N, C-alpha and C positions, 0 to 999 in steps of 0.2 A: 494334465493341466497344471498341476501345483509346480512341477519342475519348470515348465515353460514359463509360468508366471514369475517364478523366482528369478530366472535366467534374464527375463525381461527387465525386471526392476535394477538388477545389478548392472546391465549394460546401459539401461536408460535410453536406448535407442530401438529397442527390439520391437517388432510389430508381429501380430497374428492377424494378417490381413483379412477382411471381411470380404465375402465373395460378392459377386455382381448382383446376387439376388436379394441383397440386404434391402429391407423396407423401411426400417426406422433406426434411429441412434439416440441412446439414453446416456448422458454423462453421469459417471459414477466416481469421479475424482473427489473423493471425500465428502460426497453429499452436495456438491455445487451443480448447478444448472444453468443453462443459457436464459437470460432474462428477455422476454419479448419487450418491443418498444414500448416504453411508458412504465415499465415495472421495476427498472433497475434502481432509478432515483426519483423521488418524489418531485412533481412540479410545484412551484409556488402557487398558493391559493390566496387570492385577494380577501377572501373572508377570514382566514387565518393570519396571513402575513401582512395585511395592510393592503388598502386599495391601489397603492402605487408600487407594489411589489415586482410588478412586470413592466414598469416604466424605465426608459433611460434616464441616466442621470442629467438633471438640467443645469448643474452648475459646472459640468465638465467643459473645459476651454481648449482641452488638447484634441488635436485632429490628426489623421493620418494624412500623408501628402496626397495632392490631388490625383495622382496617377496610380493610387494604391487600389489596384483592382484585384478581386479573388473570384473564384468559382462559387456561385450562389444557387446553382441548380442541382447538384448532386445531392443525393440522400446520404446522410452521414452515419446514422447509428448502425452500429453492428458489423462494420467493415474494418475494423482493426484487428491485428493478429493478437494471440493470446501471448502474454509474458508471465514469467514466474516471479522473478526477482528484478528489481531496477537498480543498477549500480551506477551512481555518479561519482566521476573522478575528479578531484580537485586539481585544476590547472592554472587558476587565476586569470584565465582569458575569457573573453566573450566571443570570439570566433576561432575557427580551426581550419586545418585542411579539410577538403571535400569529404573524404571519408576519415573519420578521426582514428580509425584503426590502422591507416598509413602513417601516423606520425612516428618517425623512427625512434626507437628505443623507449616508447611510451608504455604506460599501463595498458592503454587501449589496444596497441599492438600485441602486447604479451597475452592479453585475454584472447585475442583471435588465433594467435600461433602457438600457444603452449601445448595444445593436444590435450587439455583436460577439459571436459564439458561438465558443467554443473548437472547434478542429478536430483536436485530438490524440487525440479518442476515436472516430475513424472506424474501423470494422471491417467486414469484409466477410462476406456469408452467401452461400452457394450453394444454391439450391433446385432440386429434382430433378423438373420436371413429366413427364409421361408421355412427351412427345415433344421437350421442349426444356429445357435448363438455362438458368436466369437468374441473374445475379449481382446482389446488392442490396447497397447501401451504407447502412450503419446508423450512428448517431450515438449513442454512450453519453453520458450527461450529465456535466456538472460537479456534483458534490455540494458544496452550499455551506453551511457551519455557521458560526454565530457562536460565540465561545468565551470563556472566562474568561481566555485568555491576557492578561498585563499589557500595557497600552498604554505607548507611549513617554512619554506626558505624564500627570502625575498628574490633572490636571483635562482630562478627554478630552471634546471634542465629536465628533459623528459625522464632520464634515469634516476633523478633524485627520489629519495623517499617522500611519498605524498599521502594524502588522506582520501579515503572513499566513504561514501555514504550509501548504505544499503536500505532499500525500501522493499516491503512494506514494514520491515522491522524497526525502521528509525534508528539504526545503529551506525554510529561513525567509528571507522576503524583507521587507525593512524600507523605510520611507518611502513607503508605498503611500497615494494619496489617491483619492477618487472620481473626480476629473478624469483620473487616470492609469491607471484601470481598463482601458480599451481597449489601451493600450501594455502593461500587464501581461499581458493575454490574448494579443495577437499575438506578443509577443516573449519571453515567458517560459512561460506556461502551454502554448502550442501547441507547445513545444520539449520539454516536460517528459515523462518516462515515465508510462505509465498503468497500470491494473490489468491491461491486456492487452499490455503490452510485455515481451518476453522479458527475463528478469532477467539482469543481468551484474553482477559485483563492482566496487567503485571501483577504478579502475586499468586496468580492461579496456575497450577500445572494440570492440564487436562488429562484425564485417564486415558491410557493407551487404548486404540480401537481394537476389536476383536478381528484379527484376520483369518479366522478359522473357517469363514464363509466368504467366498469371493464377491458375494452380492452386496456385503457391508462395505462401510466406508474403508478406504485404503490409504496406507501411510508409506511414503518411500523407505526403503530399506536403510538409506542413509541417514534417516530422521525417525528413528524407531518410535519415539515416545509422542511425536507430534507436538512438542512444546513450541510455544511462540516466544519464550523469553531468549535473547541471545545467549548462546552457550558460552560457558566459562572457558577462557584461553589458558592453556597450560603454562607452566612457568618458563618452557622452552620456546614458547611461541614468539616470533619476532614483531607481533602486532601488540597494539594497545587498542582495546575497544571500548566504548562508551556510548550512553543513550544520546541521540540527538536532543538538544534542549527545547526544540520547537515543538508546539502542539498541531501545527498545520504547515503545510509547504506548498508554495506555488512555483511552479516550473514553467519558464517561458523560453521557447525556442528562439535563439538570437543568431543562428549561424548564417550569415549573410553570404558565405561562399556557396551554400547551396540554394539560397534565394534571398534576393535583397530585400524582400518584404518582411522576412523574419529578422533581419538587422535593424529595419526601421521600426517595426512594431515593439519589439520586446522593451528597449529603453523607455519608450512612451507609456507602455501599460505599467511598468515599474513605477514610474513616477505617479501615475494615477492611483495605483494601488495603495501607494505610500501615503497619498493624501487622505485616503478613506481610514487607513490603519491607524495613523498617529493619534487622532482624536480618541480612538479607542484604547490607546496603549498597548496595541498588538503589534506595531511595526518592530521588526528587527533587521538592523543591517547586517553586513557580511561578518562582522566582528563582535556582534551582540549575542551573547549566549545566556542572557536570562531566560529562566525557565518559562514556558508557555510562548504565546505570540505566534507571528506568522513568519517564516523565512522565505525569501524570494531568491530564487537562482536562475541564472542563464544556463541552458543546456544546448547541446548540439542537436543536429537533425532528428526528429522522431517520426517523420513521414508525413505526408499531407500538407505540404507547404502552399499548395494552391488554394488551402483553406485558411491561410494565416489569418489571425494569429492562434497557434495552438497553445493551449494552457492546460497544464496537468496539475490536478489539486489532490494531494494526499492528506488524509485527515485521520488522526488518531481516533481509536475507538474509545467509547465510554459506556460502561453498563452498570446498572445497580446490582449488588451482591445481596441475595437472600439467603439468610442462614436456615440451613435445614434442621429444624427442630428447635429446642429452647436455646435462649441466648446464654452464652458462657458467662460465668461469673468470675469477679476478681481478675479480669484481664487475660484470663486464659482462652487460647484460640479455639474456635469451633472446628470441629473434624471436617465438616462438609460444607459447600456452598453450592447454590444452584444460580447459574448465569444464563439467562435466556433459555432455560431449560436444559442445559448441560451441567452435569455434575462434575466438579473438580475439586481436588484436595486442596484446602488452604494453607499456604506458608504463613507461619506465625509471625506477629510482630509488625504488621504493616502500618496499620492505621488504628485510631483507639476511641471511635465514637460511633454510636448507632442512632437510629432514627424511628420512626413512627412503627407500631406493631402491626403485623397482619396474622390473619388466623389461617393456618394452612389446613391440609387434609386431617381429618380426626379431630379439629380443634386444637391443634397444637400451635403454641404461640411461635411465631418467628418474626424476625426484625430485618429490615433493610439497613446495612451498616455502611458507614463511611470508612471504607477500608475493610480490614480482615479479623478485627478483635472487637468484641463487644464488651463494654465496662460495666459490671455489676448490674446488667440487665437494664440500665437506665434508658429511657426513650427520649430522643432528641427531636426536636421539631423539623429540622431541615434533612432531607434526603440528599446524600451525595452519591458520587460515582466513583468506580475505579478506572484509571485510565491505562489503557494499553499500548500495544503498537499500531501501525497503521491498519485501519478496517476498511478504507474506501480509497479508491483513486477515482476521480471524476475527470474525464477528459473532454476538454471542450475546444472547439474550433470557430473560426469567423468571429473571434472576440475582438471588440473595438474599445476605445477609451470609455465611451459612454456606457459600456456595460459594466465597468468595474464596481461601481458602487453596489449594484445588485449582487454581483458575484461574491463580494465581501460579506454582505449581509445575510445573504441567503444560501450561497453554495458553500463557502468557506466555513461560516459559522453554524450553518444548519443542515448542510448535506442536500439541500434542495436545488433544482435547476430552474433558471428564470426562462430560458428560450430553448427548451429540449429539441423541438422539431428542427430550428436552425442550427443549433450549436452543439449539441451532445454527440460525440463520436463513440463513446462507450466507457469502460471501466470495470471495476469489481466492487462488491460489497461483501466482506468475509462474514460479517454478522448475519446477513441474509441468506449467504450462500449462493450468490448469483453473480454471474459474469455476462459480459456483453458478446463473447466469442463462442 
């Protein structure tokens, strides 16, 4: 079993096929499970979010064309395919050839044809036959999107160096060419967190899982430590990597060559999202790299254009960090922190203030800290959080301009869904360990 498992991880596509007598399937990919409808993201609650939280925007004056018709009958939730990593390629355009991988000399074509498959999306599934358990290695795909992210050169040809954005790691990688795509996959994408990598905030390095028992959480061989921070690039790397400055991302399908409704809806929704973001100080245009805020990008076809408009919302995670034991004095970093029940080692020197006391097991004083270092044991009034990479993707469909206000107020900023029955297609939550597939 051990040799077969090791070989499966190395190949990334190996399967130990379950027999036809299988009666149940349990996901074991690092503790993640499929969320039933209503469990993945909370629905807005008028008692908590205001009486008008589920109302359409009354001030919206933007309308879709009169002939804008979509499918309103199909059930949406739970029918999207799994993906591990989402890669956005900067093209500076809002429309593309029908299949973006057919664009000659492009990054998209190179990803399809280079012959190197990403291996960071390996997950394990245990099936339970009547008389025998079988372990199956499954490969979640790389979702590839062309985008309107500006290119480094004003006059851009497909073979020129360009920029990509990796999600959910919120990592920007520059100077990518078609020839360097295999290197990009092997040395960066394969080391990046995926939709089923347990979430950790920036500055915390999760302790490696125990692989001695195959019933425990599993980590791909290409990513042995399970770290969620982008790996350091070597001095010989052709790339430059940096964090995406935005806290939230809204991705709108704009590819009219696949469906005219996508080309019509995307610019209208962007205008309405911008109208609601500007008063909050959160709007960021394509060249605005101030920290925080909401970036809005047009992307190529994601599937389900008959449910236009498709909107994907990526949200960075935030968690409180609780120091395990007494607060460090004189600015010395504490050894351990507990994050949502998971223990991780603190990297010293991130932030410098702490907040209200809490008493842990055995009456030992602990503190919630703003960052990773507690100063002289002082208690502060405000509890803050540590921000990490992307913890959620909320995929909506059938979005109309009058929905934009509620999406900004509740979905983007709070992670809640206003109209789950009509609009939620699925997504993932790395903090809860839930996916829709």
